[in-house]
N, C-alpha and C positions, 0 to 999 in steps of 0.2 A: 614612451612618448619623448623623453629626454634624449634617448639614443637616436631616435629618428631626427630630432631637431639638430643634433650635432652632426649627423650624417649629411643633412641638407646644407648646413653651414660649411662643412668641410668640402662638400662638392662645389659650392659656390666659390670658395676661396681657390680651389684647384683650377676651376674654370677661368677665374680672373687672372691668376698668375700665369697659367699655361697660355692663355690667350694673349695677354699683354706681351709676353716674351716672344711668342711666335710672330705677332704682328710687328713688334719692334724690329726684329731682325729682317722681316720681309720688306719693310718700308711701305710708304703710301704711294699709290699710282694715281695721278690726276684723272685718269680715264676710268677709275673705279667709282661707280655711281651707286650711292645708297638711296633706296626708295623706301619711304615709310608709308604704312597703311593705317589710316584713321577712318573713323566713321562720324560719330557725333562729338561735338564739343559744347557743353553747356553745364549749368549748375542746377538743373532740374532733374534730369534722368540720372539713375545711379546703376545702370546695368553695365555689363562687361564692355559694351561697344561705345560707352560714353566717357570721355575725358573731361574733367572739370576745367574751367577756364584758367584757374590758378595753376594747375598741373601742366596744361598746354603751354602757358606762358613760360614756365620753368624749362620745358623741353626746347622751346624755340630759342630761348636765351642761351641755353647750354650749347645748342648747335652753332649759334652765332659766336659764342666764346671759343668754341673749338675750331673756328675758322671756316665753317661751312657756308656756302652760298647756294641759294635755291636756283634751280634751272627747271625748265619744262621738259616734258618728254620729247617735244619737237627739237629742243636744243640738243638732247642726247642723240637722237636719231640722226640729226644733221652732222654732229661730230663723228658719229660712227660711220656714216656713209660718205661725207664730203670732207672730213677733217677739220670742221669748225673748232675753234679753240674753246675749251671749257675752263672754268675756275679751277684753282689748285685742289679744292675739296668741294665736291658738288653733292647736293641732296635734292631729291624730288619728293615733295610732300603731296600725298594723294589722299583723297577723301571719297569713300564709297557711299552710294545710294542717293545722294543729293538732298541732304537734310537742310532745312531752313537756317539752322545755326551755322552752317558753312558760310552763309552770307552775313548774319547778324553778329556772330562771335569770331569765327575764324578769320574772315577777310580783314577786319580792322586790326586784329593782333598781328597778322602777317604784315600788313601795311606799316604798322609801327616799327617793325624790324626790317623793313625793306626786303621782304620776302614775298614769294608768291606760291601758288599751289595748283593742283590738278583735281578737278571734281568729276567723278563718274556718276552719270545720271540714269536712274530707272525712269524711262520716259513716261510710262503710264501712271507714275506717281507725281509727276509735275503738277503743282497747283493744289495737291491734296494737303490737308492739315499737317503741319510739321515738315513739309517738303518745300523745296524751292519753287518759285513761280517763274514764268517765262520772262517777265521783266527783270527779275533778279538775275537770271542767267545771262541775259543780254548785258546787264550792267557789269557783271563779273568778267565777261569777256573783254569789255572796254578797259578794265584796269589790269589786263593781262593775266587773269586767272584762266587756266586752260580747262576746257570742258570736253569730257569724253563720254562714251556710252557704257552703261552697265546693264544693257539689254532693255527690252520693253517691259518685262514682267519679273525680272530677278529669279529666273528658274535655272538651276544648275544645268549647264548645257549638255554635259555627258549623259544626262538622264533622258534627253529628248531624241526623237526621231530626226534624221538628217534634215528634212524639210522644215521642221519646227526650229531647229538650230538656226537655219538661214533666216527665218522670219524674225527671230529675236535679235539677230545681229543687224540685218538689213533695215527693218522697219524703225528701229530706234534711231539709227543714223539719219534715215530719210526724214523722219518727223522733225528732228531738231533742226536740220538744215532747211526744211520747208517752212519752219516757224521763224526763220531769219537768223539763226545762229551761224557763226563762222563754221567752215567745213570741219566735220568731226573726223579726226585722224587716229584716235586712240581708244582702247577698250579695256575694261576690267571684267574678268570672268567671275560671275556670281558664285560665291562659296569656293572660289579657286578651282572650279570644275571645268575642264576643257578636254578636247580630244582632237584628233587629226582633222575631222570634218570642220570643227569650229575654226581652226587655224586656216584651213583652205578657204572657207567662206569669208573670213576677215580680209585675206589678201584680195579676193575677188571683189569685195565691196569697197576697196580703196583705203582700208585701215593700214597704218604704217607700223603699228605695234600693239601689244597687249600685255597687261600685268597679271600676274598670278598671285597666289598666297604662299609661294615657295620661298623659304628664307635664303638669303645670299646677297652678295654684292654684284652689281652688274658691270661687265666689261664689254669691250668691243667684240668679244667672242660669244657673248650671250645672245641666244635666239631672241630677236626683237618681238616675237609673238609669244614668248614665255619669260618675260622680264620678271625678276625676283624681287620680293618685297619683304620688309620687316614689319610684322604686325604689331601695332601698339594698342593694347587694351587698357582698360581701367585696372589699376593694380594697387594693392595695399602697400607694396614695396616702393611705390613712388619712383623717384629718379634712379634708384638702384636697378629696378626692373627695366626701365628704359635703356640704361647703359648696357645691361646684360643682354638684352635683345639685339642691340646693335652689334655687340661683341660676338654673339652667336652667329649672326649673318656673316661677319668678317671671317670667323673660324670656318664656317661652311665653305666659303670661297677659298680660303687659304689652303684647306686640305681637300678641296675638290669633292665635297660631299653633296650629292644630288644637285649638281649645277646644270642649268639648262643651256648648255653650249650648242652652238650650231653644229 
C-alpha cells in the first residue's frame, strides 16, 4: 500500500514538474481557450457530478487570480471565424444537464465574480424536480448566461439510429426556441458520445459548434463541432485535482495528444 502511495505521489510530482516546464517554455497564446465541464453545484448531493458551493467558489476565485476572463462559446466562434478580439486568458464555464442549482447557486457566484457561463439543457427534463424551469432559463439568458442543447432525452448519440440522432438534435433546439428562448447555437454531446452523423445533423440544423468530453485546450485549429473540455468532478484532492486537470488538458494540447483538429 505504501509503495503504491509513493508511486502515485511521484507520478503527480513528475506530471507537475514536466508540465510546468513544458508550458513555461511554450508560452501562453491568447487564442488558446480552456473550456471547463461542470454539472451540479450544491451542498446537498455528494456524488461525483456535484461540486460543493465552497469548492466552486475556490475554483472561480483561482481562475480570476490567474487572470482568466469568461467568454461565451459565441465569443470564441466569432473570434475563430471573424477575428474578434478575445481576452488575454479566456475560459468558458459549461454546465451539463440543466440542474436548478445552475440558477440558484452557480449564477449568483458567477455574478459576484463578473463571470458568466453556458448551460446545456436536456429539454424533456425542463420543469422536473431539480431541473431548471422555462422562466429560469429565460431569466438566465437576460443576464447573458448562454443556453445550449444537451438533446431531448440525454441518450448517447452514437448508440442511436441516424433518424433518432436527428430527432434528439433537432427537436431539443426547436422546443427551446418555440418556447421563446433566444436562438440555440451550441450543443453538448451526452456522455461525450458522437459520430459523423451527429456532426452532419448539427450543421444542418444551424448549430455553430458542439462540446465533447475530450480533454485539451481549444485553438482556432480545433474542430468547432468537437470542442474539447476539462471535466471537473467532485474530488477529495480539492484544488490540487482542479489544477492537475487543467494541466492535463494543457499537456494534451502541447504534445498534440488526441486533439480534435480540423
